[in-house]
Backbone as CSV, one residue per row, in Angstrom:
resi,resn,N_x,N_y,N_z,CA_x,CA_y,CA_z,C_x,C_y,C_z
1,MET,8.959,-36.359,-54.681,7.832,-35.437,-54.495,8.341,-34.143,-53.860
2,PRO,7.979,-32.992,-54.428,8.382,-31.729,-53.791,7.823,-31.647,-52.372
3,GLU,8.640,-31.156,-51.443,8.209,-31.034,-50.055,7.828,-29.598,-49.759
4,GLY,7.352,-29.382,-48.527,6.806,-28.080,-48.180,7.755,-26.925,-48.399
5,ASP,9.069,-27.142,-48.127,10.023,-26.048,-48.315,10.197,-25.696,-49.786
6,THR,10.178,-26.728,-50.659,10.263,-26.484,-52.101,9.037,-25.724,-52.582
7,LEU,7.851,-26.125,-52.093,6.615,-25.433,-52.483,6.626,-23.998,-51.996
8,TYR,7.171,-23.766,-50.802,7.248,-22.414,-50.255,8.096,-21.517,-51.163
9,ARG,9.241,-22.057,-51.610,10.102,-21.268,-52.497,9.420,-21.034,-53.843
10,THR,8.715,-22.052,-54.341,7.984,-21.896,-55.605,6.926,-20.813,-55.485
11,ALA,6.212,-20.816,-54.351,5.187,-19.789,-54.137,5.804,-18.399,-54.118
12,GLU,6.977,-18.264,-53.490,7.651,-16.961,-53.457,8.009,-16.489,-54.862
13,THR,8.481,-17.394,-55.701,8.830,-17.032,-57.079,7.600,-16.608,-57.866
14,LEU,6.517,-17.376,-57.761,5.295,-17.029,-58.476,4.721,-15.710,-57.969
15,ARG,4.823,-15.499,-56.670,4.319,-14.253,-56.087,5.104,-13.049,-56.618
16,ARG,6.407,-13.234,-56.761,7.267,-12.139,-57.224,6.916,-11.705,-58.646
17,TRP,6.622,-12.680,-59.519,6.428,-12.358,-60.933,4.974,-12.275,-61.366
18,LEU,4.065,-12.867,-60.573,2.641,-12.828,-60.942,1.803,-11.985,-59.987
19,GLY,2.234,-11.852,-58.749,1.436,-11.150,-57.753,1.094,-9.719,-58.151
20,GLY,-0.188,-9.395,-58.100,-0.649,-8.055,-58.445,-0.753,-7.798,-59.938
21,ARG,-0.404,-8.780,-60.757,-0.426,-8.588,-62.208,-1.670,-9.215,-62.832
22,GLU,-2.031,-8.685,-63.975,-3.164,-9.221,-64.728,-2.686,-10.328,-65.653
23,ILE,-3.440,-11.407,-65.705,-3.128,-12.508,-66.624,-3.549,-12.094,-68.030
24,THR,-2.592,-12.061,-68.934,-2.856,-11.570,-70.291,-3.090,-12.691,-71.297
25,ALA,-2.692,-13.914,-70.968,-2.933,-15.060,-71.851,-2.775,-16.334,-71.035
26,ALA,-3.441,-17.387,-71.472,-3.329,-18.681,-70.793,-3.652,-19.793,-71.779
27,GLN,-2.926,-20.878,-71.675,-3.201,-22.051,-72.500,-2.923,-23.302,-71.699
28,THR,-3.573,-24.384,-72.070,-3.487,-25.599,-71.257,-3.564,-26.848,-72.113
29,ARG,-3.029,-27.935,-71.569,-3.187,-29.263,-72.149,-4.106,-30.132,-71.280
30,VAL,-4.670,-29.529,-70.247,-5.540,-30.262,-69.330,-6.954,-30.277,-69.899
31,ALA,-7.453,-31.442,-70.190,-8.786,-31.561,-70.778,-9.839,-30.963,-69.861
32,GLY,-10.639,-30.069,-70.413,-11.734,-29.473,-69.664,-11.358,-28.295,-68.785
33,PHE,-10.055,-27.970,-68.687,-9.674,-26.841,-67.840,-9.989,-25.528,-68.559
34,PRO,-10.736,-24.603,-67.935,-11.172,-23.365,-68.597,-10.091,-22.277,-68.579
35,ALA,-9.032,-22.474,-69.352,-7.893,-21.554,-69.318,-8.291,-20.119,-69.658
36,LEU,-9.229,-19.955,-70.579,-9.593,-18.606,-71.010,-10.235,-17.799,-69.880
37,ARG,-10.788,-18.477,-68.889,-11.385,-17.757,-67.755,-10.329,-17.045,-66.908
38,LEU,-9.087,-17.457,-67.047,-8.017,-16.806,-66.293,-7.653,-15.450,-66.876
39,VAL,-7.841,-15.302,-68.175,-7.410,-14.086,-68.866,-8.216,-12.880,-68.373
40,GLY,-7.500,-11.816,-68.032,-8.140,-10.603,-67.533,-8.243,-10.554,-66.024
41,GLN,-7.980,-11.681,-65.367,-8.022,-11.699,-63.905,-6.658,-11.288,-63.335
42,ARG,-6.697,-10.720,-62.134,-5.469,-10.304,-61.462,-5.121,-11.308,-60.366
43,VAL,-3.842,-11.633,-60.281,-3.380,-12.550,-59.244,-3.230,-11.761,-57.945
44,GLU,-4.093,-12.033,-56.986,-4.066,-11.290,-55.722,-3.125,-11.907,-54.695
45,GLY,-2.808,-13.163,-54.850,-1.895,-13.793,-53.901,-1.516,-15.183,-54.352
46,VAL,-0.402,-15.671,-53.836,0.059,-17.038,-54.103,0.383,-17.666,-52.757
47,GLU,-0.158,-18.845,-52.513,-0.031,-19.468,-51.196,0.384,-20.929,-51.338
48,ALA,1.337,-21.336,-50.526,1.678,-22.751,-50.411,1.003,-23.298,-49.172
49,ARG,0.210,-24.340,-49.352,-0.429,-24.996,-48.211,-0.015,-26.450,-48.230
50,GLY,0.925,-26.789,-47.322,1.468,-28.136,-47.369,2.161,-28.346,-48.699
51,LYS,1.665,-29.285,-49.489,2.252,-29.575,-50.795,1.354,-29.092,-51.937
52,HIS,0.436,-28.177,-51.610,-0.473,-27.606,-52.607,-0.102,-26.154,-52.874
53,LEU,-0.298,-25.715,-54.118,-0.090,-24.315,-54.483,-1.419,-23.697,-54.886
54,LEU,-1.696,-22.515,-54.342,-2.949,-21.826,-54.609,-2.656,-20.433,-55.145
55,LEU,-3.132,-20.135,-56.353,-3.058,-18.779,-56.911,-4.441,-18.166,-56.755
56,ARG,-4.528,-17.137,-55.923,-5.811,-16.513,-55.629,-6.051,-15.365,-56.606
57,LEU,-7.209,-15.398,-57.257,-7.545,-14.422,-58.289,-8.553,-13.412,-57.763
58,ASP,-8.629,-12.256,-58.433,-9.498,-11.182,-57.924,-10.975,-11.500,-58.057
59,SER,-11.333,-12.554,-58.795,-12.730,-12.977,-58.895,-13.158,-13.797,-57.686
60,GLY,-12.167,-14.190,-56.866,-12.450,-15.099,-55.762,-12.142,-16.541,-56.116
61,GLN,-11.936,-16.809,-57.408,-11.561,-18.147,-57.826,-10.112,-18.440,-57.425
62,VAL,-9.782,-19.730,-57.379,-8.442,-20.148,-56.964,-7.901,-21.165,-57.955
63,LEU,-6.739,-20.883,-58.510,-6.054,-21.848,-59.355,-5.256,-22.776,-58.447
64,HIS,-5.638,-24.048,-58.436,-5.047,-25.028,-57.521,-4.222,-26.034,-58.306
65,THR,-2.964,-26.223,-57.891,-2.136,-27.270,-58.463,-1.524,-28.101,-57.352
66,HIS,-1.419,-29.392,-57.613,-0.722,-30.306,-56.703,0.331,-31.000,-57.553
67,LEU,1.604,-30.826,-57.191,2.700,-31.280,-58.053,3.026,-32.755,-57.899
68,ARG,2.682,-33.352,-56.776,2.967,-34.752,-56.490,4.426,-35.093,-56.793
69,MET,4.677,-36.215,-57.518,6.059,-36.667,-57.697,6.798,-35.924,-58.799
70,SER,6.086,-35.523,-59.849,6.775,-35.090,-61.069,6.578,-33.627,-61.446
71,GLY,5.686,-32.914,-60.769,5.334,-31.578,-61.225,6.275,-30.489,-60.747
72,SER,6.244,-29.350,-61.451,7.027,-28.178,-61.057,6.482,-26.949,-61.773
73,TRP,6.730,-25.793,-61.192,6.425,-24.511,-61.815,7.738,-23.819,-62.177
74,HIS,7.808,-23.248,-63.385,8.948,-22.436,-63.796,8.427,-21.068,-64.226
75,VAL,9.222,-20.036,-64.014,8.886,-18.699,-64.506,9.984,-18.250,-65.461
76,TYR,9.566,-17.725,-66.639,10.519,-17.292,-67.660,10.154,-15.907,-68.177
77,PRO,11.158,-15.095,-68.526,10.860,-13.895,-69.313,10.297,-14.331,-70.665
78,THR,9.375,-13.577,-71.208,8.784,-13.924,-72.498,9.876,-14.089,-73.547
79,GLY,9.821,-15.218,-74.258,10.796,-15.474,-75.310,11.986,-16.304,-74.889
80,GLN,12.190,-16.479,-73.580,13.326,-17.285,-73.116,13.047,-18.767,-73.311
81,ARG,14.087,-19.512,-73.643,13.934,-20.945,-73.865,13.603,-21.658,-72.552
82,TRP,12.668,-22.598,-72.618,12.267,-23.345,-71.441,13.279,-24.432,-71.119
83,ARG,13.380,-24.771,-69.838,14.310,-25.811,-69.416,13.709,-27.212,-69.531
84,ARG,12.417,-27.291,-69.793,11.763,-28.584,-69.986,10.993,-28.543,-71.290
85,PRO,10.748,-29.714,-71.906,10.079,-29.733,-73.216,8.641,-29.224,-73.158
86,GLU,8.216,-28.629,-74.249,6.892,-28.014,-74.301,5.765,-29.011,-74.063
87,TYR,5.944,-30.256,-74.496,4.855,-31.230,-74.356,4.570,-31.569,-72.893
88,GLN,5.497,-31.235,-71.977,5.267,-31.483,-70.559,4.504,-30.349,-69.873
89,ALA,4.270,-29.263,-70.595,3.580,-28.105,-70.012,2.091,-28.393,-69.884
90,ARG,1.601,-28.380,-68.666,0.182,-28.603,-68.427,-0.606,-27.302,-68.479
91,LEU,0.042,-26.208,-68.065,-0.622,-24.910,-68.052,0.433,-23.827,-68.233
92,VAL,0.123,-22.859,-69.070,1.001,-21.703,-69.277,0.186,-20.450,-68.991
93,VAL,0.684,-19.623,-68.074,0.005,-18.387,-67.688,0.940,-17.217,-67.974
94,GLU,0.487,-16.281,-68.799,1.293,-15.106,-69.121,0.792,-13.892,-68.338
95,ALA,1.746,-13.091,-67.880,1.413,-11.846,-67.179,2.437,-10.803,-67.604
96,GLY,2.108,-10.073,-68.644,3.022,-9.055,-69.153,4.258,-9.665,-69.776
97,ASP,5.434,-9.323,-69.232,6.686,-9.762,-69.842,7.227,-11.061,-69.253
98,HIS,6.434,-11.739,-68.438,6.830,-13.031,-67.882,5.701,-14.041,-68.051
99,LEU,6.095,-15.308,-68.073,5.096,-16.371,-68.093,5.491,-17.459,-67.117
100,ALA,4.480,-18.073,-66.542,4.670,-19.161,-65.586,4.169,-20.443,-66.228
101,VAL,5.011,-21.468,-66.176,4.683,-22.742,-66.814,4.610,-23.826,-65.747
102,CYS,3.496,-24.551,-65.730,3.321,-25.669,-64.809,3.568,-26.963,-65.573
103,PHE,4.636,-27.656,-65.225,5.018,-28.882,-65.914,4.572,-30.115,-65.130
104,ASN,3.939,-31.035,-65.850,3.692,-32.402,-65.355,2.895,-32.514,-64.060
105,ALA,2.199,-31.475,-63.660,1.391,-31.573,-62.436,0.144,-32.409,-62.711
106,PRO,-0.120,-33.441,-61.912,-1.313,-34.260,-62.151,-2.617,-33.556,-61.788
107,THR,-2.538,-32.542,-60.908,-3.740,-31.807,-60.502,-3.608,-30.347,-60.900
108,VAL,-4.469,-29.918,-61.822,-4.577,-28.519,-62.225,-6.065,-28.222,-62.324
109,GLU,-6.577,-27.360,-61.450,-8.011,-27.110,-61.441,-8.304,-25.695,-60.987
110,LEU,-9.443,-25.187,-61.427,-9.886,-23.853,-61.045,-11.051,-24.006,-60.079
111,LEU,-10.834,-23.579,-58.845,-11.853,-23.711,-57.807,-12.717,-22.461,-57.754
112,GLN,-13.982,-22.656,-57.524,-14.901,-21.536,-57.384,-14.733,-20.889,-56.004
113,PRO,-15.176,-19.634,-55.869,-15.021,-18.960,-54.569,-15.584,-19.784,-53.412
114,LYS,-14.834,-19.834,-52.313,-15.240,-20.503,-51.079,-15.406,-22.016,-51.228
115,ALA,-14.759,-22.610,-52.259,-14.888,-24.056,-52.472,-13.798,-24.855,-51.768
116,GLU,-12.824,-24.183,-51.173,-11.685,-24.894,-50.592,-12.099,-25.807,-49.441
117,GLY,-13.007,-25.325,-48.614,-13.387,-26.105,-47.440,-13.996,-27.442,-47.775
118,ALA,-14.674,-27.522,-48.938,-15.319,-28.764,-49.344,-14.439,-29.608,-50.256
119,HIS,-13.235,-29.103,-50.559,-12.358,-29.824,-51.469,-11.868,-31.114,-50.797
120,PRO,-11.854,-32.253,-51.525,-11.494,-33.531,-50.904,-10.084,-33.575,-50.326
121,SER,-9.164,-32.777,-50.861,-7.803,-32.742,-50.319,-7.566,-31.516,-49.446
122,LEU,-7.856,-30.338,-49.974,-7.574,-29.096,-49.253,-8.373,-28.988,-47.965
123,GLY,-9.615,-29.483,-48.000,-10.484,-29.343,-46.834,-10.045,-30.187,-45.645
124,LYS,-9.172,-31.178,-45.887,-8.761,-32.078,-44.809,-7.319,-31.870,-44.370
125,LEU,-6.609,-30.922,-44.975,-5.205,-30.717,-44.658,-4.996,-30.366,-43.185
126,GLY,-3.959,-30.929,-42.616,-3.574,-30.540,-41.266,-2.846,-29.212,-41.281
127,PRO,-2.496,-28.670,-40.121,-1.760,-27.402,-40.060,-0.479,-27.462,-40.891
128,ASP,-0.182,-26.359,-41.564,1.023,-26.271,-42.388,2.245,-26.185,-41.488
129,VAL,3.208,-27.093,-41.683,4.379,-27.139,-40.814,5.215,-25.869,-40.898
130,LEU,5.105,-25.119,-42.013,5.883,-23.896,-42.178,5.119,-22.636,-41.783
131,ALA,3.917,-22.801,-41.279,3.129,-21.635,-40.872,3.787,-20.923,-39.697
132,ALA,3.748,-19.597,-39.729,4.343,-18.811,-38.637,3.644,-19.099,-37.318
133,ASP,2.348,-19.404,-37.390,1.568,-19.691,-36.186,1.162,-21.172,-36.148
134,LEU,2.141,-22.041,-36.367,1.886,-23.479,-36.383,1.084,-23.904,-35.154
135,ASP,-0.063,-24.529,-35.402,-1.000,-24.905,-34.346,-0.663,-26.307,-33.837
136,LEU,0.202,-26.385,-32.839,0.618,-27.679,-32.301,-0.524,-28.397,-31.587
137,ASP,-1.428,-27.639,-30.977,-2.580,-28.265,-30.326,-3.409,-29.041,-31.343
138,GLU,-3.596,-28.451,-32.535,-4.383,-29.117,-33.568,-3.636,-30.325,-34.136
139,VAL,-2.320,-30.203,-34.260,-1.526,-31.355,-34.724,-1.690,-32.516,-33.743
140,ARG,-1.609,-32.209,-32.448,-1.778,-33.255,-31.432,-3.171,-33.885,-31.521
141,ARG,-4.178,-33.032,-31.665,-5.553,-33.545,-31.735,-5.721,-34.492,-32.911
142,ARG,-5.186,-34.103,-34.055,-5.297,-34.950,-35.248,-4.484,-36.231,-35.093
143,ALA,-3.316,-36.114,-34.478,-2.486,-37.304,-34.279,-3.210,-38.334,-33.417
144,ARG,-3.978,-37.854,-32.433,-4.689,-38.785,-31.536,-5.781,-39.566,-32.263
145,THR,-6.213,-39.101,-33.432,-7.231,-39.829,-34.187,-6.631,-40.988,-34.975
146,ARG,-5.308,-41.082,-35.014,-4.650,-42.160,-35.745,-4.446,-43.359,-34.817
147,PRO,-4.287,-44.558,-35.383,-4.112,-45.744,-34.539,-2.943,-45.581,-33.573
148,PRO,-3.078,-46.045,-32.348,-2.003,-45.893,-31.357,-0.680,-46.513,-31.808
149,ASP,-0.761,-47.600,-32.618,0.464,-48.272,-33.040,0.996,-47.751,-34.379
150,MET,0.458,-46.641,-34.849,0.956,-46.065,-36.097,2.407,-45.620,-35.910
151,ALA,3.260,-45.963,-36.869,4.678,-45.623,-36.789,4.873,-44.123,-36.959
152,LEU,5.830,-43.572,-36.216,6.100,-42.136,-36.316,6.473,-41.739,-37.748
153,GLY,7.185,-42.613,-38.435,7.563,-42.315,-39.811,6.372,-42.168,-40.731
154,GLU,5.287,-42.892,-40.441,4.056,-42.743,-41.218,3.271,-41.518,-40.770
155,LEU,3.262,-41.267,-39.475,2.515,-40.133,-38.930,3.002,-38.814,-39.527
156,LEU,4.321,-38.659,-39.641,4.874,-37.406,-40.155,4.515,-37.168,-41.619
157,LEU,4.247,-38.226,-42.370,3.875,-38.066,-43.779,2.367,-37.940,-43.976
158,ASP,1.602,-38.078,-42.902,0.144,-37.980,-42.997,-0.228,-36.502,-43.117
159,GLN,-0.609,-36.078,-44.330,-0.886,-34.668,-44.597,-2.138,-34.165,-43.876
160,GLN,-2.955,-35.094,-43.380,-4.137,-34.687,-42.632,-3.812,-34.462,-41.148
161,VAL,-2.608,-34.820,-40.745,-2.147,-34.543,-39.383,-1.340,-33.252,-39.374
162,VAL,-0.320,-33.198,-40.200,0.484,-31.984,-40.382,0.914,-31.966,-41.842
163,SER,0.709,-30.860,-42.517,0.944,-30.824,-43.952,2.297,-30.196,-44.293
164,GLY,2.898,-30.732,-45.338,4.137,-30.166,-45.857,5.370,-31.015,-45.657
165,VAL,5.334,-31.943,-44.701,6.506,-32.780,-44.441,6.549,-33.917,-45.455
166,GLY,7.719,-34.112,-46.080,7.926,-35.221,-47.003,8.994,-36.146,-46.472
167,ASN,9.444,-37.046,-47.313,10.356,-38.094,-46.853,11.690,-37.546,-46.359
168,ILE,12.219,-36.514,-47.039,13.508,-35.973,-46.613,13.448,-35.504,-45.166
169,TRP,12.470,-34.643,-44.890,12.452,-33.987,-43.581,11.867,-34.863,-42.484
170,ARG,11.090,-35.884,-42.829,10.683,-36.820,-41.772,11.901,-37.594,-41.298
171,CYS,12.765,-38.020,-42.251,13.965,-38.763,-41.864,14.906,-37.890,-41.038
172,GLU,15.104,-36.661,-41.494,16.027,-35.772,-40.796,15.501,-35.392,-39.410
173,ALA,14.213,-35.104,-39.300,13.643,-34.720,-38.001,13.690,-35.876,-37.011
174,LEU,13.385,-37.081,-37.473,13.441,-38.244,-36.585,14.860,-38.461,-36.074
175,PHE,15.848,-38.238,-36.936,17.245,-38.382,-36.499,17.598,-37.333,-35.451
176,VAL,17.232,-36.081,-35.728,17.555,-34.996,-34.796,16.981,-35.280,-33.416
177,GLU,15.775,-35.868,-33.387,15.102,-36.125,-32.111,15.354,-37.529,-31.571
178,HIS,16.290,-38.274,-32.186,16.657,-39.611,-31.707,15.451,-40.565,-31.697
179,ARG,14.556,-40.421,-32.678,13.363,-41.271,-32.724,13.480,-42.273,-33.866
180,ASN,13.193,-43.523,-33.574,13.181,-44.554,-34.608,11.932,-44.400,-35.466
181,PRO,12.044,-44.539,-36.787,10.866,-44.366,-37.656,9.727,-45.323,-37.344
182,TRP,10.045,-46.489,-36.746,9.007,-47.489,-36.479,8.441,-47.372,-35.063
183,THR,8.882,-46.398,-34.288,8.333,-46.200,-32.946,6.842,-45.894,-33.033
184,GLU,6.050,-46.510,-32.164,4.600,-46.308,-32.199,4.234,-44.917,-31.675
185,ARG,3.218,-44.335,-32.297,2.750,-42.998,-31.908,2.435,-42.921,-30.420
186,GLN,1.814,-43.973,-29.880,1.343,-43.947,-28.493,2.484,-43.856,-27.481
187,LYS,3.719,-44.081,-27.912,4.851,-44.065,-26.999,5.427,-42.667,-26.792
188,LEU,4.909,-41.675,-27.517,5.388,-40.299,-27.354,4.425,-39.489,-26.509
189,THR,4.952,-38.679,-25.631,4.136,-37.720,-24.897,3.797,-36.560,-25.840
190,ASP,2.863,-35.720,-25.416,2.529,-34.537,-26.219,3.758,-33.658,-26.427
191,GLU,4.538,-33.499,-25.390,5.730,-32.647,-25.486,6.754,-33.227,-26.448
192,GLU,6.886,-34.543,-26.478,7.834,-35.186,-27.389,7.351,-35.091,-28.838
193,LEU,6.043,-35.194,-29.044,5.504,-35.021,-30.395,5.699,-33.579,-30.855
194,ASP,5.440,-32.624,-29.970,5.677,-31.211,-30.297,7.124,-31.009,-30.745
195,ALA,8.056,-31.581,-29.998,9.479,-31.407,-30.310,9.810,-31.981,-31.681
196,LEU,9.186,-33.106,-32.028,9.433,-33.724,-33.331,8.910,-32.851,-34.465
197,ILE,7.700,-32.321,-34.306,7.116,-31.451,-35.326,7.932,-30.167,-35.454
198,LEU,8.336,-29.604,-34.333,9.127,-28.365,-34.368,10.500,-28.597,-34.985
199,ALA,11.058,-29.791,-34.807,12.344,-30.108,-35.437,12.196,-30.118,-36.955
200,ALA,11.109,-30.723,-37.448,10.868,-30.724,-38.891,10.687,-29.303,-39.408
201,ALA,9.914,-28.498,-38.655,9.675,-27.111,-39.070,10.977,-26.323,-39.129
202,LYS,11.843,-26.497,-38.131,13.116,-25.761,-38.092,14.012,-26.152,-39.259
203,LEU,14.113,-27.437,-39.543,14.933,-27.903,-40.657,14.430,-27.352,-41.985
204,MET,13.101,-27.332,-42.147,12.519,-26.869,-43.406,12.662,-25.361,-43.562
205,ARG,12.525,-24.623,-42.466,12.718,-23.168,-42.547,14.165,-22.837,-42.914
206,THR,15.101,-23.594,-42.376,16.504,-23.397,-42.733,16.715,-23.633,-44.221
207,SER,16.063,-24.665,-44.753,16.155,-24.952,-46.183,15.586,-23.803,-47.004
208,VAL,14.462,-23.246,-46.562,13.858,-22.102,-47.263,14.811,-20.912,-47.252
209,GLU,15.413,-20.645,-46.102,16.315,-19.497,-45.971,17.553,-19.644,-46.842
210,ARG,18.033,-20.877,-46.978,19.215,-21.111,-47.812,18.882,-21.045,-49.297
211,GLY,17.598,-21.230,-49.621,17.190,-21.182,-51.023,17.324,-22.502,-51.740
212,HIS,17.689,-23.552,-51.032,17.809,-24.873,-51.640,17.871,-25.895,-50.528
213,GLN,17.599,-27.171,-50.901,17.709,-28.243,-49.922,19.180,-28.596,-49.756
214,SER,19.635,-28.620,-48.536,21.045,-28.872,-48.250,21.499,-30.207,-48.807
215,GLY,22.704,-30.235,-49.356,23.268,-31.478,-49.855,23.961,-32.270,-48.777
216,THR,23.986,-31.772,-47.557,24.662,-32.454,-46.447,23.627,-32.993,-45.472
217,HIS,22.748,-33.858,-45.965,21.727,-34.442,-45.089,22.367,-35.320,-44.029
218,LEU,21.672,-35.468,-42.933,22.169,-36.259,-41.817,22.009,-37.752,-42.069
219,VAL,20.849,-38.154,-42.575,20.615,-39.583,-42.849,20.002,-39.835,-44.221
220,TYR,19.284,-38.882,-44.767,18.534,-39.105,-46.003,19.467,-39.527,-47.145
221,ARG,19.155,-40.679,-47.741,19.915,-41.260,-48.860,21.394,-41.480,-48.531
222,ARG,21.667,-41.822,-47.288,23.054,-42.081,-46.871,23.231,-43.540,-46.444
223,THR,22.426,-44.446,-47.026,22.509,-45.861,-46.672,23.937,-46.379,-46.828
224,GLY,24.423,-47.038,-45.781,25.753,-47.629,-45.813,26.877,-46.682,-45.456
225,ARG,26.586,-45.404,-45.340,27.615,-44.422,-44.989,27.602,-44.200,-43.477
226,PRO,28.711,-43.724,-42.908,28.772,-43.567,-41.449,27.889,-42.430,-40.950
227,CYS,27.253,-42.678,-39.828,26.443,-41.646,-39.167,27.336,-40.462,-38.819
228,ARG,26.839,-39.274,-39.073,27.621,-38.073,-38.771,27.756,-37.848,-37.265
229,ARG,26.940,-38.548,-36.493,26.965,-38.359,-35.042,27.807,-39.426,-34.336
230,CYS,27.664,-40.703,-34.764,28.313,-41.783,-34.018,29.156,-42.715,-34.870
231,GLY,29.044,-42.619,-36.191,29.860,-43.455,-37.062,29.223,-44.760,-37.484
232,THR,28.082,-45.121,-36.890,27.380,-46.351,-37.282,26.866,-46.217,-38.707
233,ARG,26.815,-47.324,-39.437,26.324,-47.273,-40.820,24.828,-46.945,-40.855
234,ILE,24.477,-46.008,-41.693,23.067,-45.625,-41.880,22.336,-46.740,-42.617
235,GLU,21.106,-47.011,-42.200,20.277,-48.017,-42.854,19.090,-47.346,-43.542
236,GLY,18.517,-48.069,-44.506,17.321,-47.591,-45.192,16.381,-48.757,-45.437
237,ARG,15.129,-48.620,-44.979,14.147,-49.684,-45.174,12.799,-49.070,-45.532
238,LEU,12.030,-49.804,-46.316,10.710,-49.323,-46.695,9.793,-49.269,-45.487
239,LEU,8.990,-48.203,-45.430,8.031,-48.017,-44.339,6.730,-47.517,-44.932
240,GLY,5.618,-48.129,-44.528,4.308,-47.698,-45.014,3.633,-48.796,-45.803
241,ALA,2.311,-48.901,-45.655,1.561,-49.955,-46.331,1.063,-49.527,-47.710
242,ASP,0.453,-48.343,-47.798,-0.166,-47.916,-49.048,0.856,-47.420,-50.066
243,GLN,1.684,-46.483,-49.665,2.719,-45.935,-50.544,4.047,-45.970,-49.788
244,PRO,4.673,-47.141,-49.704,5.899,-47.257,-48.903,7.023,-46.378,-49.430
245,ARG,7.698,-45.701,-48.510,8.855,-44.865,-48.828,10.021,-45.342,-47.981
246,THR,11.232,-45.150,-48.477,12.401,-45.581,-47.728,12.655,-44.650,-46.554
247,ALA,12.694,-45.221,-45.359,13.037,-44.464,-44.157,14.516,-44.698,-43.864
248,TYR,15.272,-43.617,-43.808,16.709,-43.687,-43.526,16.930,-43.344,-42.051
249,PHE,17.795,-44.126,-41.375,17.965,-43.916,-39.940,19.282,-44.522,-39.476
250,CYS,19.733,-44.085,-38.317,20.915,-44.638,-37.677,20.444,-45.616,-36.598
251,PRO,20.762,-46.903,-36.724,20.266,-47.866,-35.732,20.835,-47.650,-34.329
252,SER,21.931,-46.916,-34.214,22.509,-46.643,-32.902,21.891,-45.402,-32.265
253,CYS,21.799,-44.314,-33.037,21.235,-43.059,-32.517,19.715,-43.107,-32.407
254,GLN,19.085,-44.008,-33.187,17.619,-44.097,-33.223,17.194,-45.529,-32.945
255,PRO,17.482,-46.052,-31.762,17.177,-47.463,-31.482,15.682,-47.734,-31.478
256,ALA,15.342,-48.953,-31.829,13.932,-49.359,-31.839,13.394,-49.401,-30.419
């Protein structure tokens, strides 16, 4: 699943080629999606909110996509060969000499003006971890609404607590802060939770600045390899009841 830093870079690319431009053509494979309503509208802004992408139009409407596990946006000069097959294109938006193609996104919808607050996903999102003014007080407040014994590894992936963190950066942030993924939420002070969230934000901002996710992760997908800090073998175990994901950790640096 694309994480917040990937979505941030995608938003920057779409903003560069679509921002301020008029949509000259649009086509879709999404049943019931009103693609023709996009034509003639100007893209006033592109925003990444957690793992959601929002293209704001001059009508006040918002083109909302959620990429989940398989989706992506590509931008091409008109006439250039696509890197993915045409049948995977869910939406194609043209703006002059460039077009933006949304591949395999399960959520593609056009929201009416001021509908975001009532949206079942967008309306409940926690503060964006990459926001310049990250609201740690609100993150703490939302975290307190979760069960006291909720594992930190699950808390970091809860998009209604803090949005944008995925499996890569939850594993890396927990390692940086010497926290075991199965540690209960109630065992952290407010200051320790702040430090964990800020560690994730710092790692993700570094990834954005580099323009790609670093290939030298500290623990992510390094099962059986030596810890970069102490040499202990990295472990990986499933964590989570509804949608379990592998949590990678060093049993020495991150004791239970």
